[in-house]
N, C-alpha and C positions, 0 to 999 in steps of 0.2 A: 596576545595575537588573536585575531578573530577567526572564526570557524572555516570562513570563506579561504583564508590563507593556509591554515593547518590541515583541513580534510580535503583530500585529493578524490575520494569515492563517495557518491551520495546516491542512497537507495530511499526510495519514496514507496510509502503505501499510496494507493489511488484514492479509492472512494472515501471522502470526508477528510482527506489530506491535501491531495493536490486538487480535487474538484470538492464542492460543496456536498455535504452527506445528503443523500436523497433516499436512501433505501430503509423501508420499514420492514426490518428483519422479522418482527412478530406477525405482521400481515403475510410476508412470504411464506413463513412457516406454516401458518394457518391454511393458505392456498394449497401449499404442497402436502398437508396432513402430517407434519411433522412436530415432535413435541416441542414445547415451548421453552423447556427448561435446559436445551442444549443447542448449540450452534449448528447451522443448516449442514456443513460439510461433515461434521461429526455424524449426526444423524443419517445422513445419506450413506455414510461408511459402515453403518451397522445394519443396512438392509440387503437383500438378496441382490446380485449382479442384475438381474432382470428388472426388478423394481427400481433400483438405484439409477439405470440408464435412462428409463422412462421420466423420473423425477429430475434428472440431470437436464434432461431435454427442455422440460418445463421451466426449470430454474433458469437455463440459459435465455428461454424468451423473455422471462419476467425482466431479467438483467439486461437485455437488450433494449427494452423499452425505456429502462431507467437510463442507460448508456446514451441514447440518442438525445436525452434532454441535459445531459451533463454540462455543469457551468464551472469554471476555473474558481478555484477559492481565493479570496482577497489575498494578494500579494504573491501568489504563484508565479504569475509569468516575469514579475520582476527579479524574484529569487534564481529562478531557471535562467533567466538570460545572463545574471552575474555568473553563475557556475559555468554556464557555456563558454562566457567570454575567457575564463581562467583556463579552459582547456580540462576542466576536471571530468571524472567519469560520472554518468547520469544513469540510474537504472530504477525499474519499478519492480516491486514485489508485493503481488496482490492476491487474494483469495478468489477473486473473479476468474472468469475464462479468458483466453487470449483473444479471441475474435471480438469480445464485448470490451476488453480493455483498449484495444485499437479503436473502435468506435467512440470509446468515452475521450479518448485524447483528441479525436478529430472534433467532436462535438463542442469541446471544452477549449480548443484551439491550441492546445499544447503539444500536438503530435511533432513538430518541429524539434523539440528538444530531445527527443528520445529514439534510440536505434531498437528497431523491433527485437534483435538478438539479446538485448538487455532488458526486455520486459518479460519478466519471470511470472508465470500465474500458476493456477492449480493443476494444470496438465503437466507442468515442468519439474515441479519440486513439491515435496510434502508441504501442505499449506502451513502457514503460521499458525501457532507459535514455534513451530520447527525453525530450527535456524538454517536449513538444508538450502532454501533460496538465497540467502546472503551469502553463504559459504561457496554455492555455485557462481555467483557473481565475482566474489573475490578471486576464484579461480580463473575464471575468464578475463578478468582484468590484470591477473597476477599481482594482486594488491595485498596490502596488510590491514588486518582488522583496526590496528592503531589509527590508521590513516583515513578512516570510513565513518560515515553517519547512516543510521536508520532513523526516518522521520515517519512518524505514524500517529493516527489518533486514537488508537485502541490498545489495549493490554497485551494482545497477541503481538502487534508491532514491537512493543518494547521489549516482551520476552525474548521473542526471536533474535533482537539486537544483543541482549545481555548474554544469550546463549551463543552467539557467534563472536562474543568479546569485542564488539563494537559500541561506541557512544550511540546514545539515544536522543532525540528530540521528540517531545510530545506536544502536538498541537491540540488545543481545545479552545475553541472560538468562545464558548460561554465562561471560561476562566474558572471552571469547577475543578479540575486536574484530579479525578477521583484515584488514578493510577499514578500519581507523581513520584511515589517511592521507588517506581521502576525506570525512572526518566533521568538522564543527565542533564537535560535542559528543558524548559517549559515555555511554550510562546502561544500567543492567542492568534497570531496570522503569520504565514509563512515567511513574509518580508522581514520580520523581527528577527530571523537568523542571520541577515546582515550585519547585526550588530552585536551578535554574541562573540 
């Protein structure tokens, strides 16, 4: 039986999953004066509250510019439409901030598929790879892990899914799949999920 029939709760990463990857994380780290060998949110978490606050504001500005140019990834509207037709739950778990997530969905034309209460961002839960956001969505939906999918393009998405006890779908348009050992399923584009 296909995933569309068996999975009732669908959680998506946003940037690089629902939308085309546009973030140059190395350039952002350089702009913010952060170390290149650590992810941005981890580095910000090591700063004093005052310094972190200033850099978070700058990060939000950088990400807002990216959000305004967001483009839906190939196959994402088709997949989301089918999930919505089945009346399944749809959520987003992103390391982005809430305001920029809403802007991303608007720019990419995907807003209609998501209720804002099910868009969990870095303000709402400990960022991935923590499973906290997934577990919070499951609680909101009164849902079971075995009925749930986490879909993303990076190891943090997959690790969060594993830690929450849900199946994972790993999208890599290049087809390299460096983190495939952490994924239940792999796809090149989102609408391939319709056939899994």
